[in-house]
Rosetta silent file (secondary structure, phi, psi, omega in degrees, C-alpha in Angstrom):
SEQUENCE: MRRSLRSADCGRGGLVFGRLSLVLLWIVLTGCSSGVGAERSGPQCAPSEVPHLVLATGEGRIVIELLQSATPDAVDRLIRLVDGPVFHPGIVADHSSADAAGYYDGLVFDLAYPRSSLATSMRPPADSILIQTQIDAEALGLDRRFIETGAESSHVWQFELFPHQAGLSSDDQLHPQMKEWLTLWGERHSADFLIGVSRKQINEALGYEYVAGLNSQKNTRGAVALDPFDATRSTPRLVIVLADAPQYDGRRMVVGRVVSGLEIADAISSRPLIPAKAFKNRPMVPVQIHDSIVECRPSPEPPGSTKGAQ
SCORE:     score description
SCORE:     0.000 S_00000001
   1 L     0.000  156.591 -174.030   21.688    5.818    8.774 S_00000001
   2 L  -144.349  148.302  177.195   21.479    2.038    8.577 S_00000001
   3 L   -62.820  148.539 -173.521   19.951   -0.775   10.556 S_00000001
   4 L  -126.197    5.588 -177.032   22.474   -2.416   12.838 S_00000001
   5 L  -141.006  129.722  171.921   20.829   -5.596   14.117 S_00000001
   6 L  -121.818  132.210 -177.510   19.525   -8.686   12.421 S_00000001
   7 L  -108.399  150.600  178.711   17.813  -11.347   14.501 S_00000001
   8 L   -69.625  155.255  179.532   17.436  -15.026   13.719 S_00000001
   9 L   -64.366  137.580 -174.602   14.075  -16.349   12.632 S_00000001
  10 L   -63.670  -35.642 -175.717   11.838  -17.250   15.576 S_00000001
  11 L   -88.560    7.164 -173.610   10.775  -20.572   14.188 S_00000001
  12 L   -67.842  128.733 -176.845   14.303  -21.612   13.253 S_00000001
  13 L   -87.344 -175.428  174.298   15.084  -25.092   14.482 S_00000001
  14 L    82.208   15.219  178.554   18.280  -26.691   15.566 S_00000001
  15 L   -75.640  135.972  177.912   18.844  -24.667   18.741 S_00000001
  16 L   -72.931  150.348 -174.171   20.942  -26.474   21.314 S_00000001
  17 H   -61.172  -34.874 -176.589   19.229  -27.141   24.614 S_00000001
  18 H   -64.764  -18.988 -178.264   21.733  -25.092   26.597 S_00000001
  19 H   -98.634   -0.531 -171.509   20.675  -21.910   24.793 S_00000001
  20 H   -58.992  -45.150 -177.831   16.934  -22.451   25.188 S_00000001
  21 H   -63.921  -38.324  178.949   16.463  -20.162   28.185 S_00000001
  22 H   -67.035  -38.202  179.087   18.369  -17.344   26.497 S_00000001
  23 H   -64.388  -44.125  178.970   16.308  -17.759   23.334 S_00000001
  24 H   -61.217  -41.645  177.784   13.036  -17.621   25.281 S_00000001
  25 H   -63.260  -42.194  178.847   14.187  -14.456   27.026 S_00000001
  26 H   -61.489  -40.187  179.258   15.193  -12.933   23.675 S_00000001
  27 H   -61.572  -44.329 -179.785   11.749  -13.759   22.226 S_00000001
  28 H   -63.121  -44.609 -176.202   10.002  -11.997   25.098 S_00000001
  29 H   -68.738  -33.855 -176.820   12.208   -8.928   24.891 S_00000001
  30 H   -92.462   -9.438 -178.518   11.915   -8.516   21.119 S_00000001
  31 L    72.508   26.236 -174.775    8.244   -9.341   20.840 S_00000001
  32 L   -70.782  142.888  177.430    9.106  -12.053   18.329 S_00000001
  33 L  -135.274 -177.967 -179.021    6.319  -14.213   16.909 S_00000001
  34 L   -73.319  -12.527 -177.635    5.949  -16.853   14.227 S_00000001
  35 L  -112.698  -74.950 -172.848    5.128  -14.219   11.645 S_00000001
  36 L  -126.028  133.343 -178.786    6.379  -10.670   12.099 S_00000001
  37 L   -82.654  176.353  179.446    8.643   -9.322   14.789 S_00000001
  38 L   -63.595  139.452 -179.176    8.439   -6.085   16.709 S_00000001
  39 L   -96.659  134.869  176.490    9.032   -3.010   14.566 S_00000001
  40 L   -79.456  171.010 -171.212   11.458   -0.349   15.711 S_00000001
  41 L   -75.089  -23.041 -179.291   10.543    3.315   15.611 S_00000001
  42 L    81.242  175.835 -176.995   12.679    4.289   12.608 S_00000001
  43 L   -70.488  146.435  176.256   14.450    7.609   12.018 S_00000001
  44 L  -106.471  110.533 -177.108   13.053   10.831   13.426 S_00000001
  45 L   -81.677  149.378  176.101   13.419   13.617   10.862 S_00000001
  46 L   -69.211  161.285 -179.769   13.921   17.260   11.826 S_00000001
  47 L   -55.891  -29.179 -179.013   11.053   19.709   11.127 S_00000001
  48 L   -88.322    4.656 -177.973   12.896   20.966    8.043 S_00000001
  49 E  -120.673  159.638  175.359   13.319   17.433    6.671 S_00000001
  50 E  -130.218  147.135 -179.993   11.032   14.812    5.179 S_00000001
  51 E   -74.956  138.842  176.175   11.516   11.022    5.106 S_00000001
  52 E  -124.733  130.037  176.003   12.451    9.440    1.795 S_00000001
  53 E   -90.931  122.884 -179.571   12.261    5.705    1.112 S_00000001
  54 E  -109.663  118.919  177.293   15.174    4.524   -1.033 S_00000001
  55 E  -105.532  115.253 -178.563   14.795    1.197   -2.839 S_00000001
  56 E   -96.287  123.176  178.287   18.109   -0.081   -4.211 S_00000001
  57 E  -126.685  171.216  175.961   17.895   -2.475   -7.161 S_00000001
  58 L   -67.503  -15.782  178.794   20.300   -3.815   -9.750 S_00000001
  59 L   -92.932   -8.526 -177.751   18.720   -1.377  -12.206 S_00000001
  60 E   133.063 -177.160 -176.627   19.291    1.676   -9.983 S_00000001
  61 E  -101.775  134.936  173.911   17.747    3.457   -7.033 S_00000001
  62 E  -108.432  118.930 -176.407   14.105    4.486   -6.768 S_00000001
  63 E  -107.839  126.598 -175.102   13.657    7.326   -4.278 S_00000001
  64 E  -120.571  119.716  172.686   10.192    7.951   -2.829 S_00000001
  65 E   -75.509  123.524  179.186    9.246   11.019   -0.799 S_00000001
  66 E   -85.445  129.368 -171.304    6.905    9.815    1.954 S_00000001
  67 L   -96.830   89.732 -176.478    3.904   12.118    2.337 S_00000001
  68 L   -67.031  -32.326  179.917    3.274   12.462    6.048 S_00000001
  69 L   -71.549  -19.383 -179.828    0.572   15.102    5.615 S_00000001
  70 L   -86.207  -43.512 -177.282   -1.388   12.702    3.410 S_00000001
  71 L  -146.111   74.451 -174.169   -1.188    9.573    5.553 S_00000001
  72 H   -59.791  -43.128 -178.454    0.707   10.191    8.813 S_00000001
  73 H   -67.813  -42.605 -179.052   -0.135    6.874   10.480 S_00000001
  74 H   -66.129  -41.601  179.438    0.610    4.799    7.386 S_00000001
  75 H   -63.330  -42.049  178.705    3.917    6.581    6.749 S_00000001
  76 H   -61.382  -40.674  179.054    4.978    6.028   10.351 S_00000001
  77 H   -66.599  -41.195  179.237    4.172    2.331   10.013 S_00000001
  78 H   -62.148  -41.495  179.753    6.091    2.050    6.739 S_00000001
  79 H   -60.602  -41.738  178.705    9.145    3.658    8.293 S_00000001
  80 H   -65.980  -37.984  178.598    9.079    1.087   11.089 S_00000001
  81 H   -66.300  -40.465  179.364    8.706   -1.746    8.588 S_00000001
  82 H   -64.408  -40.634 -177.882   11.636   -0.508    6.528 S_00000001
  83 H   -68.816  -30.080  178.939   13.789   -0.206    9.631 S_00000001
  84 L    74.104 -168.754   -1.300   12.896   -3.757   10.690 S_00000001
  85 L   -84.114  155.106  174.110   13.495   -6.265   11.956 S_00000001
  86 L  -115.795  122.974 -177.049   10.890   -8.511   10.349 S_00000001
  87 L   -98.795  113.368  177.581   11.012  -12.117   11.465 S_00000001
  88 L  -164.405  138.339 -179.818    9.907  -14.572    8.806 S_00000001
  89 L   -55.969  136.495  173.951   11.559  -17.573    7.143 S_00000001
  90 L    85.254    4.561  179.562   13.327  -16.740    3.933 S_00000001
  91 L   -62.858  -46.425  177.824   13.593  -12.973    4.438 S_00000001
  92 L  -136.573  153.339 -178.530   17.337  -13.115    4.019 S_00000001
  93 L   -71.685  -33.552 -175.470   19.694  -15.927    3.144 S_00000001
  94 L  -118.451  107.201 -179.692   22.079  -15.159    5.998 S_00000001
  95 L   -84.372   -3.063 -174.870   20.501  -14.528    9.398 S_00000001
  96 L   -90.917   -7.152 -177.797   23.873  -14.206   11.102 S_00000001
  97 L   -64.168  154.566  179.803   24.766  -10.818    9.635 S_00000001
  98 L   -79.149   -5.268 -177.919   25.010   -7.874   12.007 S_00000001
  99 L   -97.070  141.661 -176.227   22.646   -5.896    9.777 S_00000001
 100 L   -87.006  145.773  177.886   18.859   -6.075   10.326 S_00000001
 101 L   -92.769  123.835  173.897   16.422   -7.129    7.630 S_00000001
 102 L   -90.845  175.486 -172.900   13.558   -4.766    6.975 S_00000001
 103 L   -60.329  -40.429 -172.604   10.281   -5.721    5.326 S_00000001
 104 L   -89.220   -9.422  179.928   11.253   -4.763    1.759 S_00000001
 105 L   -64.118  122.443  177.631   14.799   -6.162    1.771 S_00000001
 106 L    89.846   -9.184  176.488   14.983   -9.011   -0.728 S_00000001
 107 L   -71.249  170.094  179.867   11.493   -8.542   -2.162 S_00000001
 108 E  -128.199  163.226  169.512   10.971   -8.231   -5.918 S_00000001
 109 E   -85.657  100.606 -170.255    8.787   -6.231   -8.281 S_00000001
 110 E  -112.392    7.555  178.118    6.533   -9.140   -9.176 S_00000001
 111 E  -139.120  117.691 -173.337    3.444   -7.461  -10.644 S_00000001
 112 E  -135.101  129.880  169.360    3.745   -5.245  -13.709 S_00000001
 113 E  -115.495  103.364 -169.914    1.303   -3.506  -16.000 S_00000001
 114 L   -47.212  124.272  178.532    3.600   -2.009  -18.656 S_00000001
 115 L    58.931   18.059  179.590    3.777    1.785  -18.407 S_00000001
 116 L  -121.368  -54.182  176.802    0.739    1.639  -16.093 S_00000001
 117 E  -161.014  158.913 -178.705    1.817    0.389  -12.663 S_00000001
 118 E  -141.228  131.853 -175.427    4.498   -1.619  -10.917 S_00000001
 119 E  -131.046  148.473  176.609    4.118   -3.390   -7.570 S_00000001
 120 E   -80.607  164.203  171.780    6.377   -5.126   -5.078 S_00000001
 121 L   -78.364  177.610  177.879    5.826   -8.605   -3.764 S_00000001
 122 L  -130.638  162.157  175.650    4.679   -9.250   -0.177 S_00000001
 123 L   -89.656  126.342 -178.382    5.738  -11.554    2.607 S_00000001
 124 L   -71.488  155.316   -6.857    3.202  -14.343    3.168 S_00000001
 125 L   -74.885  160.606 -172.767    0.648  -14.628    4.542 S_00000001
 126 L   -62.086  -27.434 -177.264   -0.977  -11.611    2.890 S_00000001
 127 L   -98.406   15.899 -179.159   -2.810  -10.596    6.060 S_00000001
 128 L   -68.825  -32.021  176.914    0.220  -10.823    8.362 S_00000001
 129 L  -133.615  119.517  177.315    0.647   -7.046    8.245 S_00000001
 130 L  -127.554  143.639 -176.247   -2.279   -4.728    7.521 S_00000001
 131 E  -120.149  130.274 -179.586   -2.336   -0.941    7.658 S_00000001
 132 E   -61.102  129.167  178.772   -5.457    1.100    8.303 S_00000001
 133 L   -81.236  125.312  179.478   -6.483    2.974    5.170 S_00000001
 134 L  -128.446  113.540 -177.710   -6.971    6.688    5.844 S_00000001
 135 L  -135.548  138.210  174.153   -8.206    8.881    3.000 S_00000001
 136 L   -98.151  106.119 -176.129   -9.863   12.303    2.964 S_00000001
 137 L   -64.291  -35.678 -178.404  -12.496   12.097    0.217 S_00000001
 138 L   -70.517  -33.114  176.775  -13.087   15.837    0.155 S_00000001
 139 L   -63.523  -27.867  178.586   -9.383   16.552   -0.324 S_00000001
 140 L   -90.850   -5.133 -179.734   -9.615   14.457   -3.490 S_00000001
 141 L    76.651   18.821 -178.501  -12.820   16.177   -4.598 S_00000001
 142 H   -68.475  -24.236  177.925  -14.825   12.949   -4.522 S_00000001
 143 H   -76.712   -9.278 -179.462  -17.766   14.784   -2.984 S_00000001
 144 H  -115.880    6.470  178.105  -17.834   16.994   -6.084 S_00000001
 145 L  -103.428  106.602 -169.789  -17.407   14.271   -8.697 S_00000001
 146 E  -108.163  153.800  170.297  -20.948   13.248   -9.725 S_00000001
 147 L   -74.286  122.974 -169.149  -22.546   10.555  -11.877 S_00000001
 148 L  -108.875  -24.471 -174.454  -23.832   12.614  -14.805 S_00000001
 149 L  -130.341  163.487  176.168  -25.474   10.320  -17.374 S_00000001
 150 H   -63.933  -36.869  178.529  -27.657    7.262  -17.585 S_00000001
 151 H   -64.102  -41.658  179.257  -24.880    5.361  -19.329 S_00000001
 152 H   -66.798  -40.706 -179.902  -22.453    6.166  -16.533 S_00000001
 153 H   -64.426  -38.841  178.348  -24.986    5.179  -13.865 S_00000001
 154 H   -64.881  -39.746  179.848  -25.611    1.851  -15.610 S_00000001
 155 H   -64.941  -45.371 -179.957  -21.882    1.169  -15.807 S_00000001
 156 H   -62.524  -42.019 -179.730  -21.380    1.925  -12.097 S_00000001
 157 H   -66.182  -45.204 -174.969  -24.310   -0.290  -11.139 S_00000001
 158 H   -71.519  -39.528 -171.602  -23.306   -3.200  -13.366 S_00000001
 159 H  -105.744  -10.539 -179.485  -19.569   -3.246  -12.709 S_00000001
 160 H  -121.007  -58.866 -171.883  -19.202   -1.796   -9.198 S_00000001
 161 H   -76.099  -50.300 -176.758  -22.302   -1.840   -7.024 S_00000001
 162 H   -63.657  -45.228  177.415  -24.156   -4.973   -8.114 S_00000001
 163 H   -60.478  -32.675 -179.970  -21.064   -7.278   -8.061 S_00000001
 164 H   -63.814  -49.964 -177.636  -20.265   -5.960   -4.579 S_00000001
 165 H   -69.432  -32.082  179.221  -23.619   -6.889   -3.085 S_00000001
 166 H   -67.844  -25.507 -178.417  -23.673  -10.209   -4.933 S_00000001
 167 L   -86.089   -5.922  179.776  -20.374  -11.139   -3.342 S_00000001
 168 L   -86.145  149.043 -176.262  -21.563  -10.634    0.232 S_00000001
 169 L   -83.908  -19.810 -177.097  -22.785  -13.588    2.264 S_00000001
 170 L  -144.597  142.984  178.013  -25.568  -11.758    4.081 S_00000001
 171 H   -62.735  -23.416 -178.780  -27.875   -8.842    3.364 S_00000001
 172 H   -67.274  -18.675 -179.432  -27.030   -7.547    6.850 S_00000001
 173 H   -81.339  -11.745 -177.291  -23.537   -6.669    5.607 S_00000001
 174 L   -70.670  142.269  172.612  -24.866   -4.188    3.079 S_00000001
 175 L   -64.845  142.796  179.900  -24.437   -0.479    3.655 S_00000001
 176 H   -52.486  -38.067  178.365  -27.859    1.190    4.290 S_00000001
 177 H   -64.008  -38.544  179.220  -27.446    3.259    1.124 S_00000001
 178 H   -65.200  -39.572  177.679  -26.823    0.097   -0.874 S_00000001
 179 H   -61.184  -41.334  179.353  -30.001   -1.486    0.501 S_00000001
 180 H   -63.714  -42.192 -179.358  -31.964    1.598   -0.600 S_00000001
 181 H   -67.791  -34.331  176.720  -30.495    1.441   -4.098 S_00000001
 182 H   -63.564  -38.585  177.107  -31.326   -2.245   -4.386 S_00000001
 183 H   -63.553  -44.148  179.179  -34.935   -1.437   -3.564 S_00000001
 184 H   -64.454  -38.100  178.585  -35.012    1.270   -6.236 S_00000001
 185 H   -63.661  -41.316  179.410  -33.460   -1.095   -8.755 S_00000001
 186 H   -64.562  -29.895 -179.512  -36.138   -3.677   -8.036 S_00000001
 187 H   -82.197  -37.689 -170.634  -38.848   -1.079   -8.600 S_00000001
 188 H  -106.528  -24.798 -173.112  -37.446    0.627  -11.701 S_00000001
 189 L    53.696   37.625  177.512  -35.042   -1.888  -13.305 S_00000001
 190 L  -149.957  147.025 -179.832  -32.947    1.164  -14.150 S_00000001
 191 L   -99.672   18.605 -178.700  -29.925    2.727  -12.449 S_00000001
 192 H   -62.828  -17.841  177.946  -30.938    6.298  -13.252 S_00000001
 193 H   -64.844  -12.479  178.446  -31.365    6.893   -9.514 S_00000001
 194 H   -84.886  -13.130  179.108  -27.558    7.155   -9.390 S_00000001
 195 L   -62.941  127.612 -177.627  -27.508   10.286  -11.570 S_00000001
 196 L    92.703   -7.461  177.490  -26.366   13.152   -9.353 S_00000001
 197 L   -80.317  140.940 -177.995  -24.795   10.810   -6.777 S_00000001
 198 E   -83.549  158.254  176.494  -21.196   11.649   -5.852 S_00000001
 199 H   -62.017  -31.398  177.253  -18.247    9.314   -6.168 S_00000001
 200 H   -62.171  -44.355  179.481  -17.838    9.649   -2.400 S_00000001
 201 H   -65.479  -39.123  177.465  -21.332    8.233   -1.855 S_00000001
 202 H   -59.690  -49.161 -177.749  -20.662    5.394   -4.300 S_00000001
 203 H   -64.471  -40.023  179.446  -17.479    4.419   -2.491 S_00000001
 204 H   -64.154  -36.191  177.032  -19.093    4.641    0.947 S_00000001
 205 H   -65.676  -23.709  177.612  -21.863    2.300   -0.219 S_00000001
 206 L   -86.830   -0.564  177.033  -19.074   -0.131   -1.142 S_00000001
 207 L   105.113   -2.491  178.935  -17.727   -0.003    2.415 S_00000001
 208 L   -72.626  142.017  179.853  -15.018    2.644    2.127 S_00000001
 209 L  -120.788  140.943 -175.431  -14.612    4.922    5.124 S_00000001
 210 L  -123.062  153.876  177.520  -13.145    8.412    5.034 S_00000001
 211 L  -124.325  156.285 -179.282  -11.549   10.792    7.516 S_00000001
 212 L  -100.622  159.490  173.080  -11.213   14.563    7.404 S_00000001
 213 L    90.572   10.095  178.730   -8.139   16.747    7.754 S_00000001
 214 L  -107.048  151.493  177.528   -5.678   14.830    5.556 S_00000001
 215 L   -93.470   58.099 -176.070   -3.850   16.066    2.478 S_00000001
 216 L   -59.727  143.695 -174.776   -4.796   12.950    0.510 S_00000001
 217 L  -111.356  152.572 -179.481   -3.191   12.632   -2.913 S_00000001
 218 L   -82.139  159.884  177.555   -4.544   11.382   -6.230 S_00000001
 219 L   -83.534   71.068  178.272   -3.333    8.293   -8.078 S_00000001
 220 L  -104.011  166.532 -178.099   -1.412   10.237  -10.700 S_00000001
 221 L   -52.579  130.680  179.767    1.825    9.283  -12.451 S_00000001
 222 L    97.556  -15.760  178.629    4.648    9.068   -9.922 S_00000001
 223 E   -69.408  152.525  175.535    2.392    8.433   -6.926 S_00000001
 224 E  -123.834  120.601 -175.536    3.172    5.477   -4.673 S_00000001
 225 E  -119.478  167.408  172.849    0.191    3.773   -3.060 S_00000001
 226 E   -98.798  138.864 -179.493   -0.464    0.772   -0.850 S_00000001
 227 E   -71.561  125.269 -177.718   -2.338   -2.140   -2.378 S_00000001
 228 E   -66.297  142.216  171.519   -5.767   -2.462   -0.682 S_00000001
 229 L   -92.769  -41.587  171.802   -6.575   -5.626    1.296 S_00000001
 230 L  -153.427 -163.770 -173.834  -10.222   -4.626    1.660 S_00000001
 231 L   -68.328  -20.889 -174.871  -12.213   -1.378    1.830 S_00000001
 232 L  -121.538   -5.077 -177.554  -10.658   -0.219    5.112 S_00000001
 233 E  -133.199  150.198 -179.900   -7.220   -1.877    5.254 S_00000001
 234 E  -122.695  155.849  174.019   -4.115   -1.916    3.065 S_00000001
 235 E   -92.981  169.174  175.696   -1.181   -4.270    2.671 S_00000001
 236 E   -77.342   -0.646  179.963    2.473   -3.105    2.683 S_00000001
 237 E   -60.779  123.913  179.660    2.730   -3.882   -1.054 S_00000001
 238 E   -86.872  130.189  176.962    3.997   -0.726   -2.766 S_00000001
 239 E  -114.781  114.876  177.211    2.294    0.224   -6.027 S_00000001
 240 E   -90.663  119.377 -177.023    4.135    2.729   -8.210 S_00000001
 241 E   -84.370  119.645 -177.073    1.631    4.530  -10.442 S_00000001
 242 L  -104.563   -9.844  175.703    3.091    4.990  -13.933 S_00000001
 243 L  -146.885  142.269 -177.739   -0.041    6.406  -15.604 S_00000001
 244 L   -49.870  133.139 -178.003   -2.850    8.495  -14.119 S_00000001
 245 L  -134.432   71.094 -176.594   -5.458    6.181  -12.538 S_00000001
 246 H   -61.598  -20.432  179.908   -8.374    8.326  -11.285 S_00000001
 247 H   -64.909  -18.086  179.621  -10.508    5.184  -10.838 S_00000001
 248 H   -96.224   -4.880  179.301   -8.446    4.391   -7.743 S_00000001
 249 L   -61.727  128.619 -178.038   -8.864    7.804   -6.096 S_00000001
 250 L    85.883   -5.994 -179.606  -10.512    7.278   -2.733 S_00000001
 251 L  -119.848  -26.162  179.944   -9.886    3.539   -2.886 S_00000001
 252 L  -122.949  122.862 -173.031   -6.108    3.238   -2.896 S_00000001
 253 L   -80.904  118.753  177.820   -4.141    5.186   -0.301 S_00000001
 254 E   -84.097  124.578 -177.171   -1.235    7.220   -1.705 S_00000001
 255 E  -112.539  -10.073 -177.383    1.667    7.309    0.760 S_00000001
 256 E  -166.446 -177.171  179.611    4.429    8.841   -1.335 S_00000001
 257 E  -146.915  133.872 -179.867    5.691   10.140   -4.641 S_00000001
 258 E   -69.572  124.473  178.347    8.711    9.083   -6.702 S_00000001
 259 E  -108.827  -11.243  177.830   11.218   11.922   -6.836 S_00000001
 260 E  -157.951  133.452  176.490   14.015    9.981   -8.519 S_00000001
 261 L    96.248   15.455  179.072   14.105    6.800  -10.584 S_00000001
 262 H   -64.710  -33.375  178.238   10.650    6.895  -12.173 S_00000001
 263 H   -67.018  -27.630  175.680   12.255    5.990  -15.505 S_00000001
 264 H   -68.390  -42.443  177.363   13.693    2.900  -13.801 S_00000001
 265 H   -62.956  -40.487  176.489   10.189    1.866  -12.727 S_00000001
 266 H   -57.625  -47.124 -177.011    8.979    2.441  -16.302 S_00000001
 267 H   -65.806  -41.032  179.453   11.727    0.187  -17.650 S_00000001
 268 H   -63.458  -40.568 -178.193   11.094   -2.557  -15.079 S_00000001
 269 H   -66.615  -21.901 -176.026    7.370   -2.535  -15.858 S_00000001
 270 L   -94.017    3.711  178.399    8.113   -3.015  -19.555 S_00000001
 271 L   -68.646  157.330 -179.797   10.158   -6.187  -19.144 S_00000001
 272 L   -56.813  140.056  179.849    8.833   -9.430  -20.720 S_00000001
 273 E  -103.172  158.046  177.465    6.001  -11.084  -18.810 S_00000001
 274 L   -65.827  124.197 -176.203    5.337  -14.764  -18.261 S_00000001
 275 L   -81.841   61.146  179.455    3.106  -15.867  -21.186 S_00000001
 276 L  -150.825  136.996 -177.645    0.585  -17.789  -19.067 S_00000001
 277 H   -61.786  -32.054 -179.464   -2.777  -16.800  -17.593 S_00000001
 278 H   -65.826  -19.647  179.452   -1.878  -18.421  -14.287 S_00000001
 279 H  -122.612   43.711 -175.531    0.954  -15.898  -13.942 S_00000001
 280 L   -56.342  127.906  177.839   -0.798  -12.873  -15.387 S_00000001
 281 L    62.763   26.422  175.653    1.375   -9.765  -15.363 S_00000001
 282 L   -99.570  125.567  179.862    4.244  -11.568  -13.639 S_00000001
 283 E   -63.655  144.296  176.882    7.709  -10.650  -14.994 S_00000001
 284 L   -65.050  -39.998  177.937    9.780  -13.490  -16.402 S_00000001
 285 L  -127.127   92.075 -177.874   12.823  -12.171  -14.529 S_00000001
 286 L   -63.788  145.696  176.615   11.675  -10.084  -11.518 S_00000001
 287 E   -89.599  128.157 -176.273   13.895   -7.229  -10.368 S_00000001
 288 E   -91.063  145.789  170.966   14.922   -7.589   -6.736 S_00000001
 289 E   -89.225  104.715 -176.791   15.081   -4.895   -4.073 S_00000001
 290 E   -72.413  -32.719 -175.063   18.539   -5.536   -2.637 S_00000001
 291 E  -157.229  148.854  175.457   18.232   -2.978    0.114 S_00000001
 292 E  -137.038  144.253 -177.441   15.766   -0.423    1.483 S_00000001
 293 E  -154.396  149.566  174.080   16.378    2.492    3.779 S_00000001
 294 E  -105.061  124.357  178.625   14.615    5.642    4.975 S_00000001
 295 E  -114.264  143.862  173.696   16.659    8.826    4.746 S_00000001
 296 E   -90.966  120.371 -179.187   15.827   12.253    6.136 S_00000001
 297 E  -124.157  154.855  179.907   16.271   14.838    3.397 S_00000001
 298 E   -54.959  140.459  177.746   15.637   18.596    3.311 S_00000001
 299 L   -62.545  133.916 -178.715   12.042   19.519    2.641 S_00000001
 300 L   -68.611  -16.593  179.523   11.631   20.553   -1.026 S_00000001
 301 L  -135.419  151.085 -177.005    9.461   23.474    0.031 S_00000001
 302 L   -66.389  154.904  177.509    9.608   25.826    3.044 S_00000001
 303 L   -54.844  141.811  178.417    7.377   25.198    6.096 S_00000001
 304 L    90.056   -1.116  178.874    3.865   26.576    5.692 S_00000001
 305 L   -74.761  168.929 -179.916    3.724   26.006    1.930 S_00000001
 306 L  -102.691   38.246 -175.936    0.680   24.497    0.253 S_00000001
 307 L   -57.180  130.584  175.145    2.658   21.625   -1.265 S_00000001
 308 L    81.191    4.009 -178.993    0.446   18.928   -2.729 S_00000001
 309 L   -63.343  141.337 -179.498   -2.808   20.856   -2.396 S_00000001
 310 L   -86.845    0.000    0.000   -5.525   19.587   -4.684 S_00000001
């Protein structure tokens, strides 16, 4: 299936006066705004099918199985974004086409860590579209992953917890657990109080919130996650994980898994980067996503299976 309607940009000038009333009516009916237009519902897959996001590039197609059991709300939102339309200047060169522009059409892979991760660009401003992050910490085993040594506790305090509290504008914003740990640090000048603390507790002290009942997935090779905006919200930027990244478990929401074209993502990530700090990890020649579509494909496993269980 394919989108069948593309609408002109809301802020586009040059409209003749005689069409003004029709344009205003169209804006009301479509929910158009200066940033992002109303999202359609997207395809409805049969119970025996699962949605797959297909990204078509000049290097080939990357096919991503969307994991509804892991992040049902986020997957539903992504499907609507892919289906479009998204109203924003510069989304497509030709707004007169009969085909609708979805969020990822025309974007590029503009952030690459060779053989580690590959990410799409976003439509500005970065906070124009945000998706609630929903992760089940227990499904990832974060409640059973403990700080075991003094060296590990010192590392977590120095590079995770202390920078977090230092970056806040008011002590009132601190999580109660973080306030308690700050008191202990002031008394002991040692982070040994973190020994035996779970990764779930560490993340919650940093502001992450978790929900139960989801089949949340780890950031392992082939996973596709959304780039976090803050501790509770994610952007639509797709991050393809090319090497296991357990440090992001519980912090970056996995919404899918590459089932075809992972070698294409590897190759794109390994392209030459711009040799300047101001453009760190930016490809010299970004690969563009010419088209994106969600297809309903047969489920790889029968209903009732334990697919993806941790």
